[in-house]
N, C-alpha and C positions, 0 to 999 in steps of 0.2 A: 201688509208686508213692509211698507215704508215706516209705519209706526214701530214695528219690531226692530228694523235696522237703526232707527233713530234712538230707540232705547238702548240698544247695544253700544252705539257710539257714545251716548251720555254716560253709561256705566264705565266704559273704557276710559273716558276722560276723567271721571271721578276717581277711578283707580289710580291713574297717573298722578293726579293732583295730590291724593292722599299719600301715595308712596313718596312723593317729593317732600311733603310736609313731615312725614315720619323721619326721613333722612335728615332733614334740617333740624328737627327736634332732637334727634340723637346727638348731632354735633353740638347743639347749644346746651342741652340739659344733662348729658351723661359725660362725666369726666373720667377718662380712662387713665389719666396721669401720663407721665413720660414713659414711652415704650422704647425698647431697644430692638433693633433689627440687625442681626449678625449675618453678613453676606459672605458666602464661600469660606466658612470657617475662619473668620477674622480678617479676611482681605479688606473688608470695608465694614465699619461700625457706624450705625445711624441711630440717633436719638431724636425722637419727635413726640409731640403730644399725640396720644392715640385717638382713633376715631375715623381717620381718613382711609382711603383705599391704599393697598400696598403699592399699586402702580403710581399713584400720586406721591406717596412718600418717597419712592425711589427717584421719581422725576425731580422733585424738589431738591434732592441731594445729588443731582447730576449723574444718576445711574439710569440710563435710558433703555427701556424695554420696548420692543416693537409693538405698536398698537395702531392698526389702520382705522379703527372705528372711533378713536378718541375716548376710549375707556368705557364704552357703553355695553360691552359684553357681546358684541355681535360679529366680531371678526375671528376670535380665537387665536390671535397672534401672540398675546402677552403671556406666554407660558413660562413658568419657572417651577422649581421644586421647593415646596415648603417642608422642612424637616421637623419643625416643632412650632406650635402656636398656629394661629390662623383659623381655628375652628374647623367644622366639618365641611365636606364637599357640598356645594350649593346646586340646586336644580338648574340654574342658569349656566353652570360650567359643564354639566354632563354631556351635552351634544358635541362638545369640542374636544373631548378627551377619549383616548383609546383605553381599552381595558388595562393595558400595561401602565399607562400614565396614571390612571386612577389608583392602581395598586402601589405605585412608587411615589405618590405625593405630589404629582404635577398639578398645578392650579393655574387659574387665570388671575393674574395680578390685579386686574381691574375689579374683580369680584371679591377678593379677600380683603377684609377689614383688619387694620392694625389695632387690636384691642388689648394686646398683651405682648410680652417679649417674644421674639420670633427668631428662628434660624432658617435661612433660605439658601438655596444654591441657584445661581444663574450661569448660563454658558459664559465661559471665560472671555469670549470676544465682546460681550456686552460691557465689560469693564472699560473698554477702550473706545466705546462709542462717544462721540462728541456732539455738542450743539454748535452750529455754525451761523454766523451772520453773513449774508451775501447781498449782492446787488445784481438785478437783472441787467444783462449786457446786450442781449440780442434776442429777437423773436421773429418767427416767420410761420406762415401757414403752409403745411405740407399737403393737406387735402382740404376739402371744405369744412371738416370738423376736427382735424388733427393739427396741433400746433407744436412746433419745436421751440423751446425756450432755453437760453443759456444764461447761467448765473456765475458771476465772478465771486469767488470766496474772499471774504475780508478778514474775519477773525473766527477761528484760525484761517490761514490763507491757503492751506493745502488739505486735501482729503485723500488719504491712502485707502484704496478699496480694491476688492477683487472684481474682475469683470463679471457682470451678472448680478451684482448686489444692488440694493436700493436705498433711498433716503426717505425720510418722512418730512413732509413740508408742513409748517405751521400755517393753518388757514384761519384768518380772522373771521369770527362767527358771532359777533355781537358781545359775547362774554369772554371767557377764557378761550384762547385759540384751540381748535381741534387739529388733529394731524391726519394727513393722508399719505399713503405710500406710493412712490413712483420709482421705477427702475432707472438707474443711471444709464444714459445712452452713449456718453463719450468714453473713449478708451482710457485705460488706467494711467497712461503717460501724460494725460492732460489733467493732472490732479489739482490744478489751481482753479478749475471750473467744474460746474455740474451742469450737464445738459439733460433735459427731460423731454419726452415725447408724450403729449397729453391729448387724449380724445375728449371733446366737449360732451359732457353728459348733462342733459337738461336738468336744471335745479341741483346738479351735483356741486357740493360745497367746494371740493378741491379743484375740479376741472374749470368751473366758472371763475374761480379766483385766478388760477394760472393762465386762463385765456384773457384775463383782463390786465394782468401785470404788464407794465411797459418798461423799456430800458431806463435804468436809473432808479427804479423802485426797489426798496429794501425787501429782502426775503429771508425768512428764518427757517433753517432745516436741521435735521438730526440724522446722523448715520456714521458709518455704513451698517446696513443690516443685510441678511440674506445668507442662504446656505450653498449657493452655487460655488463649486470648487473645481477648478480646471485641472485635468490630468496633464501634467507637463511632458509626458513621454511623447516625443515627436513622431513615434511610430503609430500612435493611437489616432485614428481619424476622428475629427470632430464633426458632429451633425448638429446644425442649428435650425430650428423650425419655429416660425412665428407667424402671427397674423395681427393686423391692426397695430395697436400700441405695443404688442408683443415684439415689435421691431427693436425696442429700446435695449434690452439686455443682449440681444443677438448682435446688434451693431457694436456694442462695447466689447463683446467677446471676440468677434471677428477681427476688428482693427487691432485690439491688444495682442492677440495671438500672432497675427501675421507680422507685427512689428518685431516681435521677439523670435519668431520661427517662420521666416518668410517662405520656406519650402513645405510647410506642413499641409497635409491634406485636410481641407475643410469643405463641407457641403452645406450650403445655405438654402433653405426652402421657405418661401414667404407666400402666404395665401391672401388674395384680395377677392373682392366680389366682381368689380368691373374695372375698366382702365382708369376711371376717376379716383380709384382708391390706391393707385400705384404711387409710391414715392421712394426716393433714393436709388432707383434702378440704375440711372446713369452713373452714379457714384460707384455702385458695386460693379458695374461693367468695367469701369476704368481700373478698379482694384483687381478684377479678374484678369485683366491684361498683364498686370504687373506680377501676379502670383499664379503660376500655372496649376498649383495644387488647389486653388479655390474654384468651386463650381457653384454658380448662382442660378436658382430656379424660382421664378415667380409663376404662380398659377392663378387663373381667374375662375371663380366658381359660378359666376352669373353673367357670362359674356353676352352682350347684346348684339343683335344681327348687324347693326350699323357701326360697331366698334372695330377699329383696326388693331388686331393683335395676332401675332403668329407664334406665340409661346404656348406654354402648357395651359390646359383648362381642367376644370373639375376641382374637387376639394383637395387640399394640399397633401393629405395622407396618401392620395393616389400617386402623386409625383414622388413622394418619399419611397413608396413601394417600387416605382418604375426605375429609379436611378440608384438604388442601393442593392448591390449584390450581397447575398448572404455570407456569413462566416468570417467577416473581417473584424478586427479588433477596433472597437469604437467607443466614444463617449458622446452622449446627446444632451442638448439643452433645449427645452421647449417652453414657449410662453404664448398663451392664447386662451380662448374659451374652453371650458371643460370638454365639450364634444370633440374639439380638435385634439386636445391632449389624449383623450381616450382612444381615438382612432389612430393617432400616430404611434402611441405606445404599443398598440396591438401589432402594427406593422413592424416595429422595432423588435418585438419578441419573435415574430416570424422570421426575422433576419438573423436571429441567434443572440440578441442582446438580452440581458437580465435587468430587472429594475434597479440594481445597484449601479448600472452603467448610465443612468440618465437622471437629470434634475429637471423639475418643471415648476412654473408659476402659472396658476389659473387666475382668470379675471372675468 
């Protein structure tokens, strides 16, 4: 058995090495000449030597497409529409595309090679995404493994974003930087800074980097990205549900909304395992006192017998079910692990909401 496993590992290693050699050989030996990429019917025209990925070509020309995996084809975020050129759909793209996307020419930019003239379409908002230089200004541990880090923007010095959006942080990784996506946790009116809430993942490139950054250190980031769009109707109740680092977009949404609409009805549900996972509760209690329309519910799913807690217990979707009466006009924002998202959306449907009424981020 061990010999079999060793042989598989050797073959996998050889395959990886050969793939890398073939890609390198293609870049060095095959000359595709200068290729033109037409973006959004002439809104942007790019000319570059062919052979590189479409994602890299766009990045080099300061058109930033979201990519949480650094262009390795494992996140599925770098979607855009290829209208002409680009070759056929690759097996590496298929798992990330719906049937409709496959029919309409949606591709993963990191997997498409620029080998001929191309016409593409990207969401209009990507044309306004910028690269920012920043400096870490403050950092603190919120729990044993979750860190809050604030960065002062230097150039440009302001980031205009919608509550719930995210940035991609450049992570030094030996060669060219890779990028990792993190939700913005500060409110929109603090647009000269970016605050992130980062859980330490053992051996995770992004989290180990951001847990090591100290005040004064330079940080490079790109943004904003994300599809969260707030319904501005003050009669629509907002439901925010998060767990762990899913706190970040919820905090941004709640503080932003209540600054502009202090009387708006907002219900915030946050799931923790034990009391040691609780953070920001006191801050939200103070905000609750100032805004009668805000309801804050923390729930512990793994409360220990010796812990002092008189709040809700159980998984957070049970609290959502308990405190939401059916039939009210609502919009919901969710951020957390897939099982939490699935359980909460089932409750929301039972309360009369449709999928068009909610946005979510899974991690």
